[in-house]
BAMARVEX-386928 format. One line per 8 residues: for each residue x, y, z of N, C-alpha, C. Coordinates in Angstrom, 3 decimals, decimal comma. Layout:
BEGIN
X/Y/Z/X/Y/Z/X/Y/Z; ...;
// end
This chain:
BEGIN
-20,230/14,533/-8,889/-20,098/14,473/-10,244/-20,452/13,538/-11,083; -21,437/13,608/-12,036/-21,961/12,500/-12,690/-20,724/11,994/-13,599; -21,034/10,831/-13,860/-19,707/10,121/-14,710/-20,583/8,753/-15,188; -19,989/8,105/-16,252/-20,256/7,040/-17,198/-19,011/6,271/-17,109; -19,152/4,767/-17,255/-17,894/4,045/-17,408/-17,883/3,800/-18,915; -16,617/3,632/-19,554/-16,145/3,344/-20,638/-15,183/2,222/-20,562; -15,287/1,177/-21,364/-14,004/0,238/-21,536/-13,175/0,517/-22,638; -11,835/0,819/-22,031/-10,965/1,217/-23,327/-10,488/0,127/-24,204;
-9,601/0,205/-24,920/-8,889/-0,606/-25,819/-8,012/-1,703/-25,235; -7,527/-1,354/-24,103/-6,613/-2,427/-23,552/-7,484/-3,167/-22,351; -8,992/-2,777/-22,210/-9,688/-3,642/-21,265/-10,021/-2,906/-19,985; -9,216/-1,827/-19,671/-9,460/-1,084/-18,567/-10,495/-0,204/-18,459; -10,976/0,380/-17,515/-11,991/1,394/-17,423/-11,380/2,921/-17,661; -12,139/3,708/-18,158/-12,012/5,207/-18,045/-13,461/5,562/-17,623; -13,441/6,624/-16,757/-14,921/7,336/-16,577/-14,784/8,677/-17,371; -16,234/9,002/-17,792/-16,525/10,118/-18,703/-17,182/10,832/-17,801;
-16,696/12,307/-17,574/-17,322/13,257/-16,836/-18,591/13,818/-17,633; -19,651/13,917/-17,165/-20,748/14,756/-17,698/-20,539/16,073/-17,621; -20,133/16,704/-16,392/-19,798/18,070/-15,987/-18,848/18,767/-17,145; -17,490/17,861/-17,140/-16,397/18,431/-18,232/-16,677/18,006/-19,498; -17,269/16,791/-19,782/-17,610/16,406/-21,144/-16,165/15,849/-21,510; -15,629/15,024/-20,789/-14,187/14,492/-21,064/-13,887/13,189/-20,353; -13,250/12,303/-20,737/-12,726/11,177/-20,237/-11,514/11,351/-19,338; -11,458/10,511/-18,089/-10,414/10,776/-17,194/-8,872/10,215/-17,695;
-9,161/9,155/-18,577/-8,069/8,436/-19,450/-8,320/8,407/-20,715; -7,474/7,944/-21,436/-7,457/7,894/-22,982/-8,407/6,460/-23,169; -9,336/6,546/-24,224/-10,122/5,615/-24,640/-9,329/4,577/-25,444; -8,165/4,954/-25,855/-7,322/4,005/-26,552/-6,570/3,063/-25,365; -6,638/3,216/-24,305/-6,314/2,258/-23,223/-5,972/2,880/-21,977; -6,589/2,968/-20,850/-6,255/3,643/-19,650/-4,977/3,446/-19,012; -4,843/1,930/-18,609/-3,503/1,706/-18,206/-2,559/1,800/-19,300; -2,571/1,618/-20,421/-1,605/1,949/-21,301/-0,866/3,143/-21,366;
-2,040/4,097/-21,217/-1,857/5,728/-21,226/-0,675/5,878/-19,748; -1,305/5,546/-18,606/-0,644/5,783/-17,506/0,782/5,145/-17,491; 0,687/4,040/-18,081/2,291/3,394/-18,225/3,095/4,143/-18,956; 2,659/4,541/-19,996/3,603/5,103/-20,968/3,900/6,697/-20,458; 3,067/7,472/-19,893/3,224/8,835/-19,630/3,751/8,897/-18,507; 3,086/8,266/-17,425/3,680/8,673/-16,015/4,711/7,752/-15,436; 4,521/6,561/-15,812/5,433/5,587/-15,178/6,778/5,583/-16,084; 6,574/5,240/-17,259/7,708/5,323/-18,132/8,374/6,648/-18,256;
7,792/7,545/-18,780/8,390/8,968/-19,100/8,214/9,837/-18,050; 7,934/9,536/-16,864/7,642/10,196/-15,665/8,536/9,808/-14,597; 8,192/8,678/-13,758/9,008/7,904/-12,917/10,138/7,352/-13,170; 10,077/6,498/-14,132/11,296/5,928/-14,438/12,219/6,444/-15,189; 11,835/7,800/-16,010/12,703/8,606/-16,711/13,627/9,312/-15,588; 12,841/9,733/-14,447/13,426/10,559/-13,529/14,451/9,668/-12,581; 14,163/8,355/-12,118/15,028/7,458/-11,649/16,202/7,472/-12,434; 16,349/7,400/-13,582/17,524/7,013/-14,539/18,194/8,394/-14,526;
17,536/9,563/-14,788/17,983/10,873/-14,698/18,851/11,169/-13,493; 18,453/11,013/-12,320/18,907/11,364/-11,067/19,853/10,247/-10,442; 19,263/9,071/-10,697/20,111/8,023/-10,077/20,074/7,803/-8,784; 18,632/8,101/-8,192/18,139/7,849/-7,101/17,191/6,823/-6,786; 16,923/6,404/-5,840/15,588/5,552/-5,372/14,696/5,867/-4,498; 14,803/7,171/-4,118/13,946/7,711/-3,542/13,293/9,275/-4,077; 12,052/9,336/-4,026/11,543/10,410/-4,884/10,343/11,075/-4,285; 10,087/12,211/-4,539/8,626/12,853/-4,148/7,822/13,152/-5,575;
6,572/12,993/-5,346/5,896/12,994/-6,789/4,729/13,842/-6,325; 4,289/14,834/-6,997/2,842/15,661/-6,988/2,269/15,187/-8,180; 0,938/14,722/-7,914/-0,035/14,429/-9,072/-1,107/15,676/-8,900; -1,357/16,190/-10,084/-2,480/17,225/-10,521/-3,651/16,270/-11,034; -4,838/16,063/-10,167/-5,679/15,339/-10,677/-5,883/13,724/-10,530; -6,152/13,458/-8,936/-6,103/12,127/-8,444/-7,124/11,309/-9,204; -8,276/11,821/-9,365/-9,328/11,202/-10,456/-9,845/9,857/-10,116; -9,479/9,048/-10,811/-9,715/7,489/-10,545/-8,642/6,835/-9,616;
-7,665/7,210/-9,345/-6,707/6,834/-8,699/-5,727/5,896/-9,443; -5,542/5,856/-10,668/-4,934/5,029/-11,677/-3,333/5,355/-11,555; -3,156/6,620/-11,684/-1,861/6,959/-11,355/-1,049/6,648/-10,329; -1,820/6,862/-9,369/-1,228/6,509/-7,877/-1,050/5,174/-7,677; -2,143/4,313/-8,129/-2,211/3,052/-8,074/-1,011/2,170/-8,790; -0,674/2,751/-9,967/0,417/2,156/-10,516/2,118/2,270/-10,151; 1,746/3,723/-9,968/3,220/4,036/-9,052/3,365/3,267/-7,815; 2,358/3,064/-7,088/2,539/2,231/-5,807/2,836/0,730/-6,166;
2,527/0,180/-7,082/2,924/-0,935/-7,650/4,558/-1,132/-8,021; 4,609/0,079/-8,787/6,231/0,306/-9,292/7,401/0,367/-8,288; 6,828/0,927/-6,985/7,797/0,840/-5,907/8,166/-0,607/-5,246; 7,034/-1,391/-5,417/7,500/-2,726/-5,176/8,203/-3,543/-6,155; 8,187/-3,355/-7,359/8,877/-3,908/-8,494/10,156/-3,599/-8,664; 10,608/-2,032/-8,243/11,759/-1,467/-8,514/12,391/-1,408/-7,073; 12,017/-1,478/-5,822/12,642/-1,415/-4,793/12,979/0,108/-4,625; 11,846/0,878/-4,771/12,284/2,559/-4,804/11,102/2,896/-3,690;
11,315/4,025/-2,780/10,313/4,585/-2,071/10,107/6,059/-2,591; 8,582/6,173/-2,628/7,805/7,301/-3,015/7,307/8,132/-2,205; 7,050/9,452/-1,895/6,395/10,298/-1,115/5,389/10,822/-1,871; 4,237/10,496/-2,196/3,218/10,982/-3,253/2,014/11,811/-2,717; 2,123/12,877/-3,217/0,890/13,967/-3,141/0,091/14,039/-4,157; -1,293/14,215/-4,025/-2,053/14,465/-4,976/-3,196/15,273/-4,775; -3,789/16,164/-5,787/-4,668/17,003/-5,619/-6,073/16,540/-6,365; -7,021/16,928/-5,784/-8,149/16,629/-6,356/-9,350/17,368/-6,088;
-10,079/18,133/-6,626/-11,148/19,013/-6,293/-12,712/18,452/-6,426; -12,590/17,372/-7,133/-13,976/16,614/-7,434/-13,683/15,242/-7,145; -13,807/14,657/-6,281/-13,248/13,136/-6,077/-14,610/12,188/-6,593; -14,231/10,970/-7,099/-15,368/10,286/-7,659/-16,117/9,619/-6,161; -17,190/9,084/-6,530/-17,714/8,477/-5,126/-17,270/7,172/-4,928; -17,546/6,636/-3,521/-17,166/5,177/-3,220/-17,933/4,109/-4,324; -19,002/4,503/-4,587/-19,739/3,568/-5,631/-18,994/3,267/-6,905; -18,583/4,397/-7,389/-17,736/4,447/-8,830/-16,438/3,861/-8,452;
-15,934/3,827/-7,392/-14,567/3,478/-6,921/-14,632/1,730/-7,125; -15,678/1,235/-6,690/-16,076/-0,114/-6,552/-16,206/-0,735/-7,709; -16,675/0,042/-8,733/-16,904/-0,300/-10,137/-15,691/-0,506/-10,913; -14,807/0,233/-10,865/-13,431/0,583/-11,711/-12,885/-0,932/-11,574; -12,530/-1,408/-12,831/-12,020/-2,789/-12,875/-10,533/-2,891/-13,193; -9,712/-1,467/-12,701/-8,252/-1,616/-12,742/-7,669/-2,686/-11,831; -8,291/-3,081/-10,967/-7,878/-4,311/-9,914/-7,626/-5,499/-10,325; -8,647/-5,512/-11,372/-8,843/-7,381/-11,822/-7,569/-7,306/-12,629;
-6,660/-6,435/-13,019/-5,496/-6,584/-13,858/-4,240/-7,199/-12,780; -4,471/-7,007/-11,442/-3,234/-7,139/-10,698/-3,793/-8,125/-9,539; -2,647/-8,206/-8,421/-2,927/-8,986/-7,473/-3,925/-8,731/-6,354; -4,039/-9,789/-5,550/-5,021/-9,374/-4,317/-4,389/-8,412/-3,394; -3,085/-8,279/-3,337/-2,191/-7,377/-2,371/-2,450/-5,947/-3,279; -2,248/-5,867/-4,324/-2,481/-4,844/-5,118/-3,970/-4,103/-5,106; -4,887/-5,141/-5,021/-6,205/-4,586/-4,898/-6,512/-3,880/-3,304; -5,750/-4,376/-2,473/-5,922/-4,068/-1,235/-5,481/-2,487/-1,243;
-4,205/-2,264/-1,779/-3,591/-0,945/-2,184/-4,539/-0,044/-2,603; -5,115/-0,397/-3,747/-6,110/0,429/-4,640/-7,224/0,773/-3,714; -7,710/0,085/-2,679/-9,021/0,640/-1,870/-8,343/1,527/-0,849; -7,309/1,125/-0,622/-6,545/2,129/0,571/-6,402/3,471/0,084; -5,932/3,551/-1,085/-5,975/4,979/-1,706/-7,109/5,815/-1,778; -8,238/5,296/-1,950/-9,492/5,927/-2,067/-10,085/6,200/-0,632; -9,677/5,155/0,204/-10,422/5,087/1,487/-9,812/6,010/2,486; -8,212/6,079/2,337/-7,680/6,703/3,223/-7,992/8,291/3,493;
-7,710/8,891/4,651/-7,983/10,313/5,008/-7,432/11,277/4,040; -8,302/12,217/3,722/-7,656/13,421/3,245/-7,040/14,244/3,969; -5,786/14,909/3,443/-5,037/15,703/4,250/-4,023/15,282/5,374; -3,947/14,053/5,351/-3,198/13,086/6,372/-2,057/12,363/5,421; -0,938/12,104/6,296/-0,049/11,326/5,503/-0,091/9,961/5,807; -0,610/9,126/4,713/-0,968/7,710/4,941/0,036/6,933/4,613; 0,263/5,723/5,052/1,116/4,644/4,901/0,611/3,568/3,952; 0,846/3,584/2,540/0,097/2,493/1,939/0,788/1,059/2,037;
1,926/1,312/2,001/3,128/0,453/1,771/4,537/0,942/2,563; 5,505/0,191/2,964/6,898/0,478/3,644/7,586/1,425/2,519; 7,151/1,366/1,302/7,770/2,252/0,287/7,013/3,393/-0,384; 5,343/3,445/0,250/4,675/4,238/-0,490/4,134/5,204/0,490; 4,332/6,383/0,829/3,655/7,398/1,753/2,799/8,086/0,711; 1,547/8,434/1,225/0,436/9,034/0,381/-0,321/10,022/1,256; -0,312/11,081/0,459/-1,136/12,413/0,953/-1,890/12,723/-0,150; -3,600/12,909/0,377/-4,203/13,498/-0,862/-4,966/14,867/-0,322;
-5,051/15,849/-1,365/-5,550/17,233/-0,915/-6,889/17,538/-1,553; -8,097/17,762/-0,736/-9,145/18,100/-1,327/-9,197/19,761/-1,486; -8,586/19,958/-2,811/-8,576/21,495/-2,980/-8,515/21,733/-4,728; -8,725/22,890/-5,004/-8,333/23,404/-6,285/-6,934/23,459/-6,430; -6,310/23,384/-7,770/-4,880/23,302/-7,819/-4,417/24,738/-7,196; -4,957/25,878/-7,767/-4,311/27,181/-7,406/-4,652/27,255/-5,536; -5,300/26,644/-4,982/-5,393/26,592/-3,432/-4,397/25,556/-2,869; -3,650/24,980/-3,615/-2,681/23,999/-2,999/-1,340/24,628/-2,456;
-1,254/24,396/-1,156/0,225/24,899/-0,653/0,915/23,842/-0,056; 2,254/23,712/-0,202/3,197/22,779/0,202/4,391/23,608/1,046; 4,911/22,875/1,767/5,868/23,177/2,576/7,152/22,350/1,807; 6,889/21,516/0,972/7,939/20,721/0,246/7,968/20,846/-1,126; 9,110/20,654/-1,864/9,057/20,643/-3,185/9,125/19,082/-3,614; 9,139/18,921/-5,124/8,860/17,207/-5,512/9,947/17,321/-6,791; 10,106/15,916/-7,138/11,036/15,877/-8,063/9,947/15,559/-9,401; 9,014/15,241/-9,294/8,210/14,890/-10,488/6,818/15,609/-10,121;
6,132/16,009/-11,274/4,739/16,339/-11,343/4,067/15,548/-12,308; 2,897/14,781/-11,935/2,108/14,048/-12,984/0,928/15,188/-13,193; 1,156/15,989/-14,463/-0,238/16,902/-14,448/-1,173/16,378/-15,504; -2,067/15,766/-14,798/-3,246/14,926/-15,442/-4,528/15,574/-15,092; -4,633/16,895/-15,500/-5,973/17,451/-15,170/-6,794/17,191/-16,546; -8,133/17,815/-16,597/-8,729/17,495/-17,901/-7,982/18,355/-19,189; -8,232/18,197/-20,055/-7,495/18,854/-21,350/-7,587/20,198/-21,383; -6,910/21,072/-22,019/-7,234/22,517/-22,379/-8,246/23,108/-22,784;
-9,090/22,169/-23,631/-10,467/22,295/-24,065/-11,365/22,505/-23,061; -11,137/21,228/-22,092/-12,216/21,329/-20,950/-11,978/22,061/-19,775; -10,812/22,265/-19,485/-10,486/23,048/-18,395/-9,302/23,893/-18,803; -9,577/25,058/-19,406/-8,281/25,943/-20,007/-7,723/26,640/-18,600; -8,540/26,992/-17,645/-7,855/27,683/-16,663/-6,723/26,840/-15,646; -6,516/25,553/-16,098/-5,463/24,791/-15,513/-4,294/24,598/-16,214; -4,271/25,355/-17,322/-2,969/25,074/-18,445/-2,386/26,450/-18,669; -2,548/27,573/-17,580/-2,330/28,725/-17,986/-0,867/29,029/-17,400;
0,024/30,140/-17,897/1,327/30,602/-17,310/1,003/30,840/-15,574; 0,071/31,033/-15,186/-0,060/31,198/-13,451/0,189/29,722/-12,979; -0,497/28,816/-13,525/-0,420/27,609/-12,955/0,845/26,905/-13,351; 1,324/26,883/-14,290/2,640/26,425/-14,531/4,013/27,187/-13,860; 3,589/28,444/-13,513/4,569/29,133/-12,545/4,501/28,510/-11,164; 3,380/28,163/-10,712/3,075/27,373/-9,367/3,681/26,087/-9,557; 3,665/25,449/-10,754/4,253/24,031/-10,828/5,775/24,204/-10,641; 6,078/24,989/-11,532/7,664/25,518/-11,591/8,436/25,633/-10,133;
7,632/26,377/-9,431/8,092/26,868/-7,980/8,089/25,398/-6,992; 6,920/24,668/-7,561/6,919/23,204/-6,461/7,747/22,449/-6,874; 8,618/22,420/-7,930/9,566/21,427/-8,314/10,908/21,589/-7,934; 11,680/20,588/-7,570/13,233/20,656/-7,114/13,922/20,871/-8,598; 15,009/21,707/-8,354/15,814/21,823/-9,457/16,231/20,194/-9,926; 16,021/20,338/-11,492/16,223/18,909/-12,230/15,062/18,246/-12,212; 13,635/18,752/-11,559/12,500/18,085/-11,682/11,718/18,245/-13,080; 10,959/17,375/-12,944/10,201/17,332/-14,296/8,712/17,471/-13,917;
7,937/17,823/-15,240/6,632/17,705/-15,366/6,261/17,058/-16,308; 5,356/15,901/-16,429/5,184/15,026/-17,489/3,504/15,324/-17,661; 2,917/15,228/-18,827/1,510/15,305/-18,984/1,308/14,666/-20,476; 0,342/14,340/-20,625/-0,193/13,494/-21,851/-0,606/14,464/-23,042; -0,759/15,662/-22,449/-0,936/16,907/-23,524/0,051/17,466/-24,335; -0,056/17,964/-25,632/0,734/18,327/-26,571/0,631/19,696/-27,154; -0,580/20,089/-26,599/-1,151/21,253/-27,470/0,208/22,478/-27,350; 0,016/23,220/-28,386/1,152/24,065/-28,727/1,207/25,469/-27,792;
-0,255/25,701/-27,297/-0,059/27,182/-26,563/0,327/26,631/-25,069; -0,154/25,416/-24,909/0,563/24,702/-23,311/1,857/24,819/-23,172; 2,583/24,169/-24,360/3,938/24,190/-24,297/4,763/25,579/-24,346; 4,110/26,580/-25,015/4,484/27,881/-24,803/4,371/28,194/-23,578; 3,271/28,129/-22,836/3,164/28,764/-21,765/3,946/28,079/-20,577; 4,540/26,936/-20,813/5,268/26,054/-19,913/6,636/26,739/-20,103; 7,249/27,162/-21,459/8,206/27,669/-21,825/8,509/29,048/-21,255; 7,370/29,762/-21,251/7,458/31,261/-20,413/7,675/31,466/-19,204;
7,643/30,335/-18,224/7,473/30,268/-17,046/9,104/29,914/-16,482; 9,860/29,254/-17,736/11,259/28,702/-17,321/11,520/27,326/-17,766; 10,499/26,618/-18,069/10,533/25,161/-18,216/11,479/24,915/-19,670; 12,323/24,009/-19,459/12,682/23,444/-21,023/11,689/22,589/-21,374; 11,309/22,544/-22,612/10,170/21,547/-22,953/10,424/20,557/-24,230; 10,164/19,260/-23,989/10,566/18,212/-25,233/9,364/17,649/-25,448; 9,162/17,507/-26,777/7,915/16,470/-27,380/8,553/15,268/-27,313; 7,848/13,992/-26,538/8,073/12,709/-26,543/6,840/12,071/-27,454;
7,231/10,738/-27,972/6,249/9,960/-28,749/4,805/9,863/-27,563; 3,681/10,132/-27,976/2,579/9,649/-27,198/2,133/8,367/-26,897; 1,295/8,136/-26,119/0,718/6,924/-25,826/-0,055/6,294/-26,739; -0,641/5,206/-26,882/-1,627/4,869/-28,157/-2,598/5,675/-28,649; -2,737/5,943/-29,661/-3,609/6,914/-29,962/-3,209/8,404/-30,197; -2,107/8,720/-29,461/-1,642/10,164/-29,527/-0,234/9,955/-30,070; -0,088/11,157/-30,992/1,318/11,516/-31,634/2,364/11,721/-30,720; 1,958/12,662/-29,663/3,211/13,155/-28,666/2,319/13,498/-27,493;
3,369/13,436/-26,344/3,201/13,866/-25,093/4,123/14,778/-24,736; 4,278/15,496/-23,648/5,234/16,577/-23,302/5,996/16,113/-22,008; 7,256/16,561/-21,971/8,074/16,486/-20,863/8,666/17,806/-20,602; 8,488/18,318/-19,554/8,853/19,858/-19,158/10,151/19,590/-17,908; 11,346/20,288/-18,022/12,415/20,153/-17,221/12,750/21,381/-16,610; 12,853/21,440/-15,237/13,178/22,619/-14,396/14,717/22,351/-14,369; 15,660/23,433/-14,820/16,816/23,591/-14,748/17,423/24,828/-14,686; 17,797/25,286/-13,173/18,285/26,583/-13,186/19,640/26,800/-12,345;
// end
């Protein structure tokens, strides 16, 4: 998939997909967006809600690997354990991975972890650290099958404008079934129809302040 690099406002890269005519992360700050949407309002929010130090996460859209990378770093900082699964249908190339500058903001140890996330085998459980088990799945979202359920879903697909088929009631019903009770889905998106689709399959939906440059993001909770 043809891409080009963009430097975002926090200095970190995002990729622009020529196929989908969309960026992988916010141009207002790729790292800032990930920290706000997925780490603060996803991971840390759920740790506080559940009062646990072991969680399972499903990411929709591995992409550049940034969300997985910052989650891996967070396990070391907070002494938590994560079983992380991610789904990607169009992985970026090894050459593109080498050019991403995310690792320039972090330690040498963290740089090694970032490379392992991209280089490890698809369809296998990989040990990135003692606290981070990682599995990546090369498939479309509706093809993903799992024998386990999850505490958090990072829903980071391209937006409803670029990939409307990924934000439907059918997809969110699949996400609902993949979550444990009291599990959450977090996404940067705040589109009205998307939130209605979440509600229609059983999620309780909350609008939260968005990352830099966005007014809102969405938190969806499974409570049955």
